[in-house]
DSSP file (Angstrom, degrees, kcal/mol; ACC not computed):
  #  RESIDUE AA STRUCTURE BP1 BP2  ACC     N-H-->O    O-->H-N    N-H-->O    O-->H-N    TCO  KAPPA ALPHA  PHI   PSI    X-CA   Y-CA   Z-CA
    1    1 A M              0   0    0      0, 0.0     3,-0.1     0, 0.0     2,-0.1   0.000 360.0 360.0 360.0 134.5  -10.8   14.8   -1.5
    2    2 A A        -     0   0    0      1,-0.1     2,-0.3     0, 0.0     0, 0.0  -0.375 360.0 -91.8 -67.1 150.4  -11.1   11.2   -0.2
    3    3 A R        -     0   0    0     -2,-0.1     2,-0.5    76,-0.0    -1,-0.1  -0.487  44.8-165.3 -68.2 129.3   -7.9    9.1   -0.3
    4    4 A V  E     -A   80   0A   0     76,-0.7    76,-2.7    -2,-0.3     2,-0.4  -0.978   5.4-172.9-121.7 124.7   -7.8    7.1   -3.5
    5    5 A F  E     +A   79   0A   0     -2,-0.5     2,-0.3    74,-0.2    74,-0.2  -0.928   5.0 176.8-117.7 142.0   -5.4    4.2   -4.0
    6    6 A L  E     -A   78   0A   0     72,-1.8    72,-2.8    -2,-0.4     2,-0.6  -0.958  28.3-130.2-136.8 155.6   -4.8    2.3   -7.2
    7    7 A D  E     +A   77   0A   0     -2,-0.3     2,-0.3    70,-0.2    70,-0.2  -0.955  42.7 164.7-105.3 121.8   -2.5   -0.5   -8.2
    8    8 A V  E     -A   76   0A   0     68,-2.6    68,-2.9    -2,-0.6     3,-0.0  -0.881  46.5 -99.9-135.3 162.7   -0.7    0.4  -11.5
    9    9 A D    >   -     0   0    0     -2,-0.3     3,-1.8    66,-0.2     4,-0.3  -0.771  32.3-145.7 -79.6 118.7    2.2   -0.6  -13.7
   10   10 A P  G >  S+     0   0    0      0, 0.0     3,-1.4     0, 0.0    85,-0.4   0.772  93.4  68.2 -62.0 -25.2    4.9    2.0  -12.8
   11   11 A A  G 3  S+     0   0    0      1,-0.3    85,-2.2    84,-0.2    86,-0.3   0.741  96.4  55.8 -64.9 -21.2    6.3    2.0  -16.3
   12   12 A K  G <  S+     0   0    0     -3,-1.8    43,-0.3    83,-0.2    -1,-0.3   0.500  83.6 106.9 -90.5  -5.1    3.1    3.7  -17.4
   13   13 A L  S <  S-     0   0    0     -3,-1.4    82,-2.2    -4,-0.3     2,-0.3  -0.480  70.7-122.4 -76.1 145.7    3.3    6.6  -15.0
   14   14 A R  B     -bC  56  94A   0     41,-3.3    43,-2.6    80,-0.2    80,-0.3  -0.644  21.5-120.9 -89.5 145.0    4.3   10.0  -16.4
   15   15 A L        -     0   0    0     78,-2.8     5,-0.1    -2,-0.3    43,-0.1  -0.552  28.4-112.1 -81.6 146.4    7.3   11.9  -15.2
   16   16 A P    >   -     0   0    0      0, 0.0     3,-2.2     0, 0.0     6,-0.2  -0.388  30.2-106.9 -73.9 158.0    6.9   15.4  -13.7
   17   17 A P  G >  S+     0   0    0      0, 0.0     3,-0.8     0, 0.0    -2,-0.0   0.798 120.0  58.8 -55.2 -29.2    8.3   18.4  -15.5
   18   18 A S  G 3  S+     0   0    0      1,-0.2     3,-0.1     2,-0.1    -3,-0.0   0.620 112.9  37.9 -76.4 -11.6   11.2   18.7  -13.0
   19   19 A R  G X   +     0   0    0     -3,-2.2     3,-2.2     1,-0.1    -1,-0.2  -0.190  67.8 141.2-131.4  41.9   12.4   15.1  -13.8
   20   20 A L  T <  S+     0   0    0     -3,-0.8    -1,-0.1     1,-0.3    -5,-0.1   0.748  73.7  55.9 -59.7 -24.8   11.9   14.8  -17.6
   21   21 A S  T 3  S-     0   0    0      1,-0.3    -1,-0.3    -3,-0.1     2,-0.2   0.534 112.4-122.6 -85.9  -5.0   15.1   12.9  -17.9
   22   22 A G    <   -     0   0    0     -3,-2.2    -1,-0.3    -6,-0.2    40,-0.1  -0.582  57.1  -5.1 100.5-163.3   13.9   10.3  -15.4
   23   23 A A  S    S-     0   0    0     38,-0.2     3,-0.0    -2,-0.2    -4,-0.0  -0.328  76.0-101.8 -69.6 147.7   15.4    9.0  -12.2
   24   24 A D     >  -     0   0    0      1,-0.2     4,-2.6     2,-0.0     5,-0.2  -0.585  29.8-141.5 -66.4 121.3   18.8   10.3  -11.0
   25   25 A P  H  > S+     0   0    0      0, 0.0     4,-2.1     0, 0.0    -1,-0.2   0.840  99.1  50.2 -59.6 -35.4   21.2    7.4  -11.9
   26   26 A I  H  > S+     0   0    0      2,-0.2     4,-2.2     1,-0.2     5,-0.1   0.930 113.0  45.3 -69.0 -44.7   23.2    7.8   -8.7
   27   27 A K  H  > S+     0   0    0      1,-0.2     4,-2.7     2,-0.2    -1,-0.2   0.883 111.4  53.9 -65.3 -37.7   20.1    7.8   -6.5
   28   28 A L  H  X S+     0   0    0     -4,-2.6     4,-2.4     2,-0.2    -2,-0.2   0.911 109.3  47.8 -62.0 -43.2   18.7    4.8   -8.4
   29   29 A T  H  X S+     0   0    0     -4,-2.1     4,-2.4     2,-0.2    -2,-0.2   0.898 111.8  50.3 -63.9 -41.2   22.0    2.8   -7.7
   30   30 A R  H  X S+     0   0    0     -4,-2.2     4,-1.9     2,-0.2    -2,-0.2   0.917 111.1  48.4 -64.2 -43.5   21.8    3.8   -4.1
   31   31 A H  H  X>S+     0   0    0     -4,-2.7     4,-3.3     1,-0.2     5,-0.6   0.912 111.2  51.0 -61.2 -43.2   18.2    2.7   -3.8
   32   32 A L  H  X5S+     0   0    0     -4,-2.4     4,-1.8     1,-0.2    -2,-0.2   0.912 111.8  45.8 -63.7 -42.9   19.0   -0.6   -5.5
   33   33 A S  H  <5S+     0   0    0     -4,-2.4    -1,-0.2     1,-0.2    -2,-0.2   0.833 120.0  41.3 -70.1 -29.7   21.9   -1.4   -3.2
   34   34 A R  H  <5S+     0   0    0     -4,-1.9    -2,-0.2    -5,-0.2    -1,-0.2   0.891 134.3  14.2 -83.5 -42.0   19.8   -0.5   -0.1
   35   35 A F  H ><5S-     0   0    0     -4,-3.3     3,-1.4     1,-0.2    -3,-0.2   0.545  83.5-158.7-114.1 -11.2   16.5   -2.0   -1.0
   36   36 A G  T 3<< -     0   0    0     -4,-1.8    -1,-0.2    -5,-0.6    -2,-0.1  -0.382  63.5 -41.0  63.0-141.9   17.1   -4.4   -3.9
   37   37 A V  T 3  S+     0   0    0     33,-0.1    -1,-0.2    -2,-0.1     2,-0.2   0.228 102.4 124.0-103.7  14.0   14.0   -5.2   -5.9
   38   38 A S    <   -     0   0    0     -3,-1.4    29,-0.0     1,-0.1    -3,-0.0  -0.478  43.0-169.2 -76.1 142.5   11.8   -5.5   -2.8
   39   39 A I    >   +     0   0    0     -2,-0.2     3,-2.0     3,-0.0     2,-0.2   0.353  46.8 128.1-105.9   2.0    8.6   -3.4   -2.5
   40   40 A A  T 3  S+     0   0    0      1,-0.3    -2,-0.1    -5,-0.1     0, 0.0  -0.404  84.6   1.5 -60.7 124.9    8.2   -4.5    1.2
   41   41 A G  T 3  S+     0   0    0      1,-0.3    -1,-0.3    -2,-0.2    -2,-0.0   0.467  92.1 147.8  76.8   2.1    7.7   -1.3    3.3
   42   42 A M    <   -     0   0    0     -3,-2.0    -1,-0.3     1,-0.1     3,-0.1  -0.541  50.2-118.9 -71.4 128.6    8.0    0.9    0.2
   43   43 A P        -     0   0    0      0, 0.0    -1,-0.1     0, 0.0    34,-0.0  -0.281  35.7 -93.3 -63.6 153.2    5.8    4.1    0.7
   44   44 A H        -     0   0    0      1,-0.1     2,-0.3    34,-0.1    34,-0.2  -0.353  40.6-114.5 -62.4 145.6    3.0    4.7   -1.7
   45   45 A L  E     -d   78   0A   0     32,-1.4    34,-3.2    -3,-0.1     2,-0.5  -0.622  25.1-134.0 -77.6 143.2    3.8    6.9   -4.7
   46   46 A E  E     +dE  79  59A   0     13,-1.6    12,-3.3    -2,-0.3    13,-1.9  -0.880  32.9 176.7-100.1 130.5    1.9   10.2   -4.7
   47   47 A V  E     -dE  80  57A   0     32,-2.5    34,-2.3    -2,-0.5    35,-1.2  -0.895  30.1-131.2-133.9 160.6    0.5   11.0   -8.1
   48   48 A L  E     -dE  82  56A   0      8,-2.8     8,-2.6    -2,-0.3     2,-0.6  -0.928  21.8-144.0-106.3 134.2   -1.6   13.6   -9.8
   49   49 A R  E     +dE  83  55A   0     33,-2.7    35,-3.3    -2,-0.4     6,-0.2  -0.902  27.1 174.8-102.6 123.5   -4.5   12.4  -12.0
   50   50 A G    >   -     0   0    0      4,-3.0     3,-1.5    -2,-0.6    38,-0.2  -0.198  41.5 -32.7-109.0-160.0   -5.1   14.4  -15.1
   51   51 A A  G >  S+     0   0    0     36,-3.2     3,-1.4    33,-0.3    38,-0.3  -0.265 126.8  14.8 -59.8 141.3   -7.3   14.3  -18.2
   52   52 A G  G 3  S-     0   0    0     33,-0.3    -1,-0.3     1,-0.3    34,-0.0   0.626 128.8 -72.2  70.2  12.9   -8.1   10.8  -19.5
   53   53 A G  G <  S+     0   0    0     -3,-1.5    -1,-0.3     1,-0.2    -2,-0.2   0.588  83.0 161.3  78.7   9.1   -6.9    9.3  -16.3
   54   54 A E    <   -     0   0    0     -3,-1.4    -4,-3.0    -5,-0.1     2,-0.5  -0.381  28.3-144.6 -63.8 142.7   -3.2    9.9  -17.0
   55   55 A L  E     - E   0  49A   0    -43,-0.3   -41,-3.3    -6,-0.2     2,-0.4  -0.947  13.9-168.9-119.4 127.1   -1.1    9.8  -13.9
   56   56 A M  E     -bE  14  48A   0     -8,-2.6    -8,-2.8    -2,-0.5     2,-0.2  -0.948  26.7-118.4-115.4 133.1    1.9   11.9  -13.2
   57   57 A I  E     + E   0  47A   0    -43,-2.6   -10,-0.3    -2,-0.4     3,-0.1  -0.486  30.8 173.2 -70.9 131.4    4.3   11.2  -10.3
   58   58 A L  E    S+     0   0A   0    -12,-3.3     2,-0.3     1,-0.3   -11,-0.2   0.702  77.4  13.4-101.5 -34.9    4.6   13.9   -7.6
   59   59 A S  E    S+ E   0  46A   0    -13,-1.9   -13,-1.6     1,-0.1    -1,-0.3  -0.951 114.4  42.2-145.9 121.1    6.7   11.9   -5.2
   60   60 A G     >  +     0   0    0     -2,-0.3     4,-2.7   -15,-0.2     5,-0.2   0.683  48.8 145.0 121.1  26.3    8.6    8.6   -6.0
   61   61 A V  H  > S+     0   0    0      1,-0.2     4,-2.3     2,-0.2   -38,-0.2   0.919  81.7  45.9 -58.8 -44.7   10.3    8.8   -9.4
   62   62 A T  H  > S+     0   0    0      2,-0.2     4,-2.4     1,-0.2    -1,-0.2   0.917 113.7  48.3 -67.2 -43.0   13.3    6.8   -8.3
   63   63 A R  H  > S+     0   0    0      1,-0.2     4,-2.0     2,-0.2    -2,-0.2   0.925 113.7  47.1 -62.3 -44.5   11.1    4.2   -6.5
   64   64 A A  H  X S+     0   0    0     -4,-2.7     4,-2.5     1,-0.2    -2,-0.2   0.890 112.0  50.3 -65.6 -39.0    8.9    3.8   -9.6
   65   65 A T  H  X S+     0   0    0     -4,-2.3     4,-2.4    -5,-0.2     5,-0.2   0.909 108.3  52.7 -65.3 -42.4   11.8    3.6  -11.9
   66   66 A R  H  X S+     0   0    0     -4,-2.4     4,-2.3     1,-0.2     5,-0.3   0.920 113.3  43.8 -59.3 -44.2   13.5    0.9   -9.8
   67   67 A M  H  X S+     0   0    0     -4,-2.0     4,-2.1     1,-0.2     7,-0.3   0.906 113.6  50.1 -69.5 -41.3   10.3   -1.2   -9.9
   68   68 A A  H  < S+     0   0    0     -4,-2.5    -2,-0.2     1,-0.2    -1,-0.2   0.868 116.8  41.9 -64.5 -36.1    9.7   -0.6  -13.6
   69   69 A R  H  < S+     0   0    0     -4,-2.4    -2,-0.2    -5,-0.2    -1,-0.2   0.913 126.7  27.5 -78.8 -43.7   13.2   -1.6  -14.5
   70   70 A F  H  < S+     0   0    0     -4,-2.3    -3,-0.2    -5,-0.2    -2,-0.2   0.628 130.7  33.5-101.0 -14.8   13.7   -4.6  -12.2
   71   71 A L  S >< S-     0   0    0     -4,-2.1     3,-2.1    -5,-0.3    -1,-0.2  -0.464  80.3-168.6-133.6  62.7   10.2   -6.0  -11.8
   72   72 A P  T 3  S+     0   0    0      0, 0.0    -4,-0.1     0, 0.0     3,-0.1  -0.252  73.5  14.9 -58.7 135.9    8.5   -5.2  -15.2
   73   73 A G  T 3  S+     0   0    0      1,-0.3     2,-0.3    -5,-0.1    -5,-0.1   0.262  90.7 132.3  86.2 -12.5    4.8   -5.7  -15.1
   74   74 A K    <   -     0   0    0     -3,-2.1    -1,-0.3    -7,-0.3     2,-0.3  -0.580  55.0-130.4 -74.1 129.8    4.6   -5.8  -11.3
   75   75 A L        -     0   0    0     -2,-0.3     2,-0.3   -66,-0.2   -66,-0.2  -0.586  22.7-164.4 -82.5 142.6    1.8   -3.5  -10.0
   76   76 A I  E     -A    8   0A   0    -68,-2.9   -68,-2.6    -2,-0.3     2,-0.4  -0.890  24.0-105.5-124.1 158.2    2.6   -1.0   -7.3
   77   77 A R  E     -A    7   0A   0     -2,-0.3   -32,-1.4   -70,-0.2     2,-0.3  -0.661  38.0-178.9 -85.6 132.2    0.3    1.0   -5.0
   78   78 A I  E     -Ad   6  45A   0    -72,-2.8   -72,-1.8    -2,-0.4     2,-0.5  -0.891  19.3-141.4-124.3 158.6   -0.2    4.7   -5.7
   79   79 A E  E     -Ad   5  46A   0    -34,-3.2   -32,-2.5    -2,-0.3     2,-0.8  -0.988  13.5-139.1-120.2 125.8   -2.2    7.4   -4.0
   80   80 A I  E     +Ad   4  47A   0    -76,-2.7   -76,-0.7    -2,-0.5   -32,-0.2  -0.745  30.0 167.6 -82.7 111.1   -3.9   10.0   -6.0
   81   81 A T  E     +     0   0A   0    -34,-2.3     2,-0.4    -2,-0.8   -33,-0.2   0.684  65.1  34.3 -99.2 -22.1   -3.3   13.2   -4.0
   82   82 A I  E     - d   0  48A   0    -35,-1.2   -33,-2.7     2,-0.0     2,-0.5  -1.000  64.0-162.5-135.0 135.2   -4.4   15.7   -6.7
   83   83 A D  E     + d   0  49A   0     -2,-0.4   -33,-0.2   -35,-0.2   -35,-0.1  -0.957  17.1 164.5-120.6 112.4   -7.2   15.3   -9.2
   84   84 A R    >   +     0   0    0    -35,-3.3     3,-2.0    -2,-0.5   -33,-0.3  -0.734   7.6 179.2-126.4  80.6   -7.1   17.7  -12.2
   85   85 A P  T 3  S+     0   0    0      0, 0.0   -33,-0.3     0, 0.0   -35,-0.1   0.629  81.1  51.5 -63.1 -13.5   -9.5   16.2  -14.8
   86   86 A S  T 3  S+     0   0    0    -35,-0.1     2,-0.6     2,-0.1   -36,-0.1   0.494  84.9 103.7 -98.9  -3.4   -8.9   19.1  -17.3
   87   87 A L    <   -     0   0    0     -3,-2.0   -36,-3.2   -38,-0.2     2,-0.5  -0.696  64.8-142.8 -86.8 119.7   -5.0   19.0  -17.1
   88   88 A D        +     0   0    0     -2,-0.6     3,-0.1   -38,-0.2   -36,-0.1  -0.699  27.1 168.0 -82.2 121.6   -3.4   17.4  -20.2
   89   89 A L    >   +     0   0    0     -2,-0.5     3,-1.9   -38,-0.3    -1,-0.1   0.342  46.6 103.8-111.7   3.2   -0.4   15.3  -19.2
   90   90 A T  T 3  S+     0   0    0      1,-0.3    -1,-0.1   -76,-0.0    -2,-0.0   0.676  71.5  65.2 -66.7 -16.3    0.1   13.5  -22.5
   91   91 A Y  T 3  S+     0   0    0     -3,-0.1    -1,-0.3     2,-0.1    -2,-0.1   0.669  85.8  89.9 -77.7 -15.2    3.1   15.7  -23.5
   92   92 A L  S <  S-     0   0    0     -3,-1.9    -3,-0.0     1,-0.1     2,-0.0  -0.602  83.5-115.4 -83.6 141.1    5.1   14.3  -20.5
   93   93 A P        -     0   0    0      0, 0.0   -78,-2.8     0, 0.0     2,-0.2  -0.352  25.6-124.7 -71.5 155.4    7.2   11.2  -21.1
   94   94 A K  B >>  -C   14   0A   0    -80,-0.3     3,-1.2     1,-0.1     4,-0.6  -0.568  25.2-108.7 -92.1 162.8    6.4    7.9  -19.3
   95   95 A I  G >4 S+     0   0    0    -82,-2.2     3,-1.8   -85,-0.4     4,-0.4   0.898 119.3  61.4 -57.5 -40.5    8.9    6.1  -17.1
   96   96 A E  G 34 S+     0   0    0    -85,-2.2     3,-0.5     1,-0.3    -1,-0.3   0.765  98.6  58.1 -60.0 -23.7    9.1    3.3  -19.8
   97   97 A D  G <4 S+     0   0    0     -3,-1.2    -1,-0.3   -86,-0.3    -2,-0.2   0.687 113.6  37.5 -76.4 -18.3   10.4    6.0  -22.2
   98   98 A R  S << S+     0   0    0     -3,-1.8    -1,-0.2    -4,-0.6    -2,-0.2   0.190  77.3 139.7-121.1  14.4   13.4    6.8  -19.9
   99   99 A L              0   0    0     -3,-0.5    -3,-0.0    -4,-0.4   -77,-0.0  -0.402 360.0 360.0 -63.4 133.6   14.4    3.5  -18.5
  100  100 A P              0   0    0      0, 0.0    -1,-0.2     0, 0.0   -78,-0.0   0.498 360.0 360.0 -70.6 360.0   18.2    3.2  -18.3
């Protein structure tokens, strides 16, 4: 698959089954103290694209949560690493549903 990059609102990304409760609060605090609200140098989030164009985070839940919480509405760059057009992801919560 060719590399596909998109700019999206991180609050709209779906959480993976392993992180249904959202970002780890301790890790989120550590990220905030280390990087603040800057996205400079932040690696792209890796996501899976499912049915209807829904996007689930594979790598970067804490980074996406930090951006959704402290820079609401700011678009971030993601990379679609897996494309599964038949996979329904609508049962998974979005980051905006789990913001602290």
